[in-house]
C-alpha positions in Angstrom: -94.7 5.9 8.4 -98.0 7.0 6.8 -99.6 3.6 7.4 -98.8 3.9 11.2 -100.4 7.3 11.4 -103.5 6.0 9.6 -104.0 3.1 12.0 -103.6 5.5 15.0 -106.3 7.8 13.6 -108.7 4.9 13.0 -108.3 3.6 16.5 -108.9 7.0 18.0 -112.1 7.5 15.9 -113.4 4.1 17.0 -113.0 5.0 20.7 -114.8 8.3 20.2 -117.6 6.7 18.3 -118.1 4.1 21.2 -118.2 6.8 23.8 -120.9 8.8 21.9 -123.1 5.8 21.2 -123.6 6.8 17.7 -122.9 4.8 14.6 -122.8 7.7 12.3 -119.7 9.1 13.6 -117.0 7.7 11.4 -113.3 7.9 11.8 -111.5 11.1 11.2 -110.7 11.3 7.6 -107.2 11.7 6.5 -105.8 12.8 3.3 -107.1 9.7 1.7 -111.0 9.2 2.2 -112.1 6.0 3.9 -115.1 4.4 2.4 -117.4 2.8 5.0 -119.6 0.2 3.5 -123.2 -0.1 4.9 -123.9 -3.1 7.0 -125.8 -5.8 5.2 -129.0 -7.0 6.7 -129.1 -10.7 6.9 -132.5 -12.2 6.9 -132.8 -14.7 9.7 -134.6 -17.9 8.7 -138.0 -18.4 10.2 -137.9 -21.1 12.6 -140.8 -23.5 12.9 -142.5 -24.1 16.1 -141.3 -27.6 16.3 -137.8 -26.5 15.9 -138.4 -23.7 18.4 -139.7 -26.2 21.0 -136.5 -28.2 20.8 -134.1 -27.4 23.5 -131.3 -25.1 22.5 -127.8 -26.2 22.7 -125.2 -24.0 24.2 -123.4 -22.0 21.7 -120.0 -23.4 21.2 -117.1 -21.3 22.0 -115.3 -19.7 19.1 -112.4 -21.7 17.8 -109.9 -20.3 15.5 -109.8 -22.2 12.3 -106.8 -24.3 11.9 -104.3 -22.8 9.6 -104.0 -24.3 6.2 -101.0 -26.5 5.9 -98.1 -24.8 4.2 -96.7 -26.4 1.3 -93.0 -27.3 1.8 -90.9 -27.7 -1.2 -89.7 -31.2 -1.6 -86.0 -31.8 -0.9 -84.2 -32.5 -4.1 -82.7 -35.9 -4.2 -79.3 -36.3 -5.7 -79.4 -38.5 -8.7 -75.9 -39.5 -9.9 -75.3 -38.5 -13.4 -74.2 -41.1 -15.8 -70.5 -41.3 -16.2 -69.6 -40.0 -19.5 -67.1 -41.9 -21.7 -63.6 -40.4 -21.5 -62.8 -38.2 -24.3 -59.6 -38.8 -26.2 -57.6 -35.6 -26.7 -55.7 -35.7 -29.9 -52.8 -33.4 -30.5 -53.4 -30.8 -33.1 -51.5 -31.2 -36.2 -50.0 -28.0 -37.5 -49.4 -27.6 -41.1 -47.0 -25.0 -42.3 -48.6 -22.0 -43.8 -48.0 -21.8 -47.4 -47.9 -18.5 -48.9 -49.5 -19.0 -52.3 -49.2 -15.3 -53.2 -45.4 -15.2 -53.5 -43.1 -18.1 -53.9 -40.4 -18.6 -51.2 -37.0 -18.1 -52.8 -34.7 -21.0 -52.3 -31.6 -20.3 -50.3 -28.4 -20.8 -52.3 -26.3 -23.6 -51.2 -23.1 -22.4 -49.4 -19.9 -22.7 -51.3 -16.7 -23.5 -49.5 -13.4 -22.3 -50.9 -10.5 -24.5 -50.3 -8.0 -23.1 -47.8 -4.6 -22.6 -49.3 -2.1 -24.4 -47.1 1.5 -23.5 -47.3 3.6 -26.1 -48.9 5.7 -28.1 -46.6 9.3 -27.0 -46.5 11.5 -29.0 -48.6 14.9 -29.8 -47.2 17.6 -30.4 -49.7 20.4 -32.6 -48.7 23.6 -30.8 -47.9 26.1 -31.1 -50.6 29.4 -32.2 -49.2 32.3 -30.7 -50.9 35.3 -32.9 -51.1 38.4 -31.1 -50.1 41.3 -32.2 -52.1 44.1 -33.6 -50.1 46.9 -31.1 -49.6 49.9 -31.5 -51.8 53.2 -30.9 -50.3 55.9 -29.7 -52.6 59.4 -30.4 -51.5 61.1 -27.3 -50.2 64.0 -26.1 -52.1 67.0 -26.2 -49.8 68.7 -23.0 -49.1 72.1 -22.6 -50.7 74.9 -23.4 -48.4 77.1 -20.4 -48.1 80.7 -20.9 -48.9 82.9 -21.3 -45.8 84.7 -18.2 -44.9 88.4 -18.5 -44.8 89.9 -18.9 -41.3 91.5 -15.9 -39.8 94.3 -16.2 -37.3 95.0 -13.7 -34.6 97.9 -13.4 -32.3 97.7 -14.0 -28.6 98.0 -10.4 -27.9 94.9 -9.5 -29.9 92.8 -12.0 -27.8 93.7 -10.4 -24.5 92.9 -6.8 -25.6 89.3 -5.5 -24.6 86.7 -5.3 -27.3 85.0 -1.9 -27.7 81.2 -1.8 -26.9 78.8 -1.2 -29.8 77.3 2.3 -30.1 73.6 2.3 -28.9 71.0 3.2 -31.5 67.7 5.1 -30.4 64.4 5.0 -32.3 61.8 7.7 -31.9 58.5 6.0 -30.9 55.3 7.6 -32.2 52.7 8.6 -29.4 49.4 7.1 -30.3 47.5 7.8 -27.0 47.9 10.9 -24.8 49.8 10.4 -21.6 47.6 10.6 -18.5 48.5 13.2 -15.9 50.0 11.9 -12.7 47.4 11.6 -9.9 47.6 14.3 -7.3 48.0 13.4 -3.6 44.7 13.7 -1.6 44.8 16.3 1.1 44.0 15.0 4.5 43.2 18.4 6.0 39.4 18.3 6.5 37.1 21.2 6.7 35.7 21.7 10.2 32.6 19.7 11.2 31.2 22.6 13.3 29.5 25.4 11.2 30.5 27.8 14.0 34.2 26.8 13.8 36.6 29.3 12.4 34.5 32.4 13.2 35.7 33.3 16.6 38.3 31.2 18.5 39.5 28.7 15.9 42.9 28.3 17.4 41.6 27.6 20.9 39.0 25.1 19.5 41.8 23.2 17.8 43.7 23.0 21.1 40.6 21.8 22.9 40.0 19.1 20.3 43.6 18.0 20.7 43.3 17.9 24.5 39.7 16.8 24.7 39.6 14.3 21.9 37.2 11.3 21.8 37.9 8.9 24.7 36.0 5.7 25.1 33.3 5.6 27.9 33.8 9.3 28.5 30.1 10.0 28.0 29.1 7.2 30.3 31.4 8.4 33.0 29.9 11.9 32.8 26.7 10.6 34.4 23.1 11.7 33.9 19.9 9.8 33.2 20.2 6.8 31.0 19.0 7.2 27.4 15.6 5.9 26.4 16.9 4.5 23.1 19.2 1.4 23.0 21.1 0.1 20.0 20.3 -3.2 18.4 22.5 -3.5 15.3 22.1 -6.4 12.8 24.0 -7.1 9.5 20.7 -6.7 7.6 20.4 -3.1 9.0 24.0 -2.5 8.1 23.4 -3.4 4.5 20.4 -1.0 4.4 22.5 1.8 5.8 25.3 1.1 3.3 22.8 1.5 0.4 21.5 4.7 1.9 25.0 6.0 2.1 25.8 5.1 -1.5 22.6 6.9 -2.6 24.2 10.1 -1.1 27.2 10.0 -3.4 27.4 13.3 -5.2 30.7 15.1 -5.8 28.8 18.4 -6.5 27.7 18.8 -2.9 29.1 22.2 -1.7 30.8 22.1 1.7 29.1 24.9 3.6 30.0 25.2 7.3 27.8 28.1 8.2 25.3 28.0 11.1 21.8 27.6 9.7 18.5 27.6 11.5 16.5 24.5 10.5 13.2 23.0 11.4 12.6 20.4 14.1 12.2 17.5 13.8 13.4 16.3 10.4 15.2 19.6 9.9 17.9 19.8 7.2 20.1 22.3 5.5 19.7 22.8 1.7 20.4 19.6 -0.3 23.1 21.2 -2.3 25.2 21.8 0.8 26.4 19.7 3.7 29.3 18.7 5.9 30.7 15.3 6.9 28.1 14.7 9.7 25.2 15.4 7.2 26.2 12.2 5.4 25.4 10.3 8.6 22.2 12.3 9.3 20.8 12.0 5.8 21.6 8.3 5.5 19.8 7.4 8.7 16.8 9.6 7.6 16.5 7.6 4.4 15.7 4.6 6.7 13.1 6.7 8.7 15.4 7.5 11.7 15.8 11.1 12.7 19.0 11.5 14.7 18.2 15.1 15.2 15.2 14.2 17.4 16.8 11.3 19.1 20.0 13.2 20.0 18.1 16.3 21.1 15.8 14.4 23.4 18.8 12.6 25.0 20.7 15.9 25.5 17.7 17.4 27.3 17.9 14.4 29.7 21.6 14.4 30.3 23.2 17.6 28.9 26.4 17.2 31.0 27.2 13.9 29.3 27.8 15.8 26.0 30.9 17.9 25.3 28.9 20.8 24.0 29.5 22.8 27.1 33.3 22.2 27.6 34.0 22.3 23.8 31.6 24.9 22.4 30.5 26.7 25.6 26.8 26.0 25.3 24.5 26.1 28.3 21.5 24.2 26.8 20.7 22.0 23.8 20.4 23.5 20.3 18.4 21.4 17.8 19.8 23.4 14.9 23.4 22.3 15.4 23.8 19.6 18.1 23.2 16.6 15.8 25.6 18.0 13.2 28.6 17.9 15.5 30.8 14.8 15.4 31.7 14.9 19.1 28.0 14.9 20.0 27.3 11.9 17.7 30.1 10.1 19.4 28.6 10.7 22.8 25.1 9.7 21.7 26.3 6.5 20.1 28.3 5.6 23.2 25.4 6.3 25.5 23.1 4.0 23.5 25.5 1.1 23.6 26.7 1.4 20.0 30.4 1.8 20.7 32.7 -1.2 19.9 36.5 -1.6 20.0 38.2 0.2 17.1 39.1 -2.3 14.3 42.6 -2.6 13.0 42.3 -5.3 10.3 40.1 -5.2 7.1 37.8 -7.9 8.4 37.0 -5.9 11.6 34.8 -3.5 9.6 31.3 -4.3 8.4 29.0 -2.4 6.0 27.0 0.2 8.0 29.7 0.9 10.6 30.1 4.6 11.5 33.7 5.6 12.0 35.2 8.9 13.4 38.6 10.3 13.0 40.9 13.0 14.3 42.6 14.1 11.1 45.3 16.7 10.6 45.0 19.4 13.2 43.1 16.9 15.4 39.8 17.9 13.7 36.8 15.5 14.0 35.6 13.7 10.9 33.1 10.9 10.2 31.9 8.5 7.5 30.0 5.2 6.8 31.8 2.0 5.9 30.6 0.1 2.7 31.3 -3.4 1.4 33.5 -2.3 -1.5 37.2 -2.7 -0.8 40.3 -1.0 -2.0 42.2 -3.5 -4.2 45.6 -2.1 -3.1 45.1 -2.2 0.6 42.1 -4.6 1.1 40.4 -2.2 3.5 36.8 -1.3 2.9 35.9 2.1 1.5 34.2 4.9 3.4 31.4 7.2 2.2 32.3 10.7 3.5 32.5 14.4 2.7 35.9 15.9 3.2 35.3 19.1 1.2 35.2 17.7 -2.3 31.6 16.4 -2.3 30.3 13.1 -1.0 32.8 10.4 -2.2 33.8 6.8 -1.4 37.5 6.5 -0.5 39.9 4.4 1.6 40.4 6.5 4.8 41.1 3.6 7.1 44.5 2.8 5.7 45.5 6.5 5.6 44.5 7.3 9.2 43.4 4.9 11.9 39.9 5.7 13.2 39.3 7.0 16.7 35.7 5.8 17.2 33.9 2.7 15.9 30.1 2.5 16.2 27.3 0.2 15.1 24.0 2.0 15.8 20.5 0.8 14.9 17.8 2.1 17.2 15.7 -0.6 18.9 12.1 0.0 17.8 10.7 -1.1 21.2 12.7 1.5 23.1 11.9 4.2 20.5 8.2 3.6 20.7 8.4 3.6 24.5 10.2 6.9 24.6 7.6 8.5 22.4 4.8 7.3 24.5 6.2 8.9 27.7 
């Protein structure tokens, strides 16, 4: 930047000096003084006259001297190097480092102890014992008794009757106690309805006698068809039989009081129950809630059930409807589970639900199992007749009034729940 300023100052000074016509005016000094050298006087050579008389040539025009040729570095030429002889690489030989300061202790040779093998068992030959041949000694003959002298009787003695010998009695010692004689089983059931016996017991008994179970009575009553249909199989009957056997408990107290229970899957206390609770609890063990199924069907066709004409109800009651035998009979009949009542032992299968009208024409119910009574050949029934849940032969004692095989069709159950 300083050099540019200096050049500008020198140019300005030269122009000013030319305009003044003086030579003494030098350029404006800057910070650094500029030294102007005095012009040197050149002595012109004295020309001789002969030379001066010669004609003068025109002064040649100024020509810029040719620039000196620049030296260009010579391009290096590639000279191939001589191929060196291949070097042979030898693998290094490693020698173990020997510690001269401390000797390496020699490892002791391993010692192997012989394994003691158990001696092979020695089997000694079985010594046979020679049994001496039995010797038979001749039996001494019994002495022959002397013949008794012959006695002669008269003809009259032979015709006379001989007196009978007097009987002799021996007192036998009693080694085992004598079992008590079995008592006869009472066939008078406790009522199935928890409300029975509180108000009009006598009239209800007459109604049961006059309005007992009649086949197809629920179908003739009309109303909407049930949403659930029965599809019973022997496999389902075996499952229901096992569920009934799991209910066996003689300590169940028969309690016929009206109890408010939940809905659905409502139940009375486990320590109590009536005959219909055996049916309800057995089906619930298989995931089937008869309380809900029967209550839903009663809402659709309440007139088809005997609750109004027998119990005087005007609408369904989920606390008690499913616990009444007459309602179970109507529900099974409406779902197509009713079959002709069997009379022979082979007419009954495990899982069949039977109903009776026992003494006093009271309704009763139970579940048939495969076990049979060895005396009669009829299958046993799991029921509760007031002495706990037991298995007994009721078929031979009293013929059933209703015979049902109920297994809800899963398709119809699901369809009814979706609506």
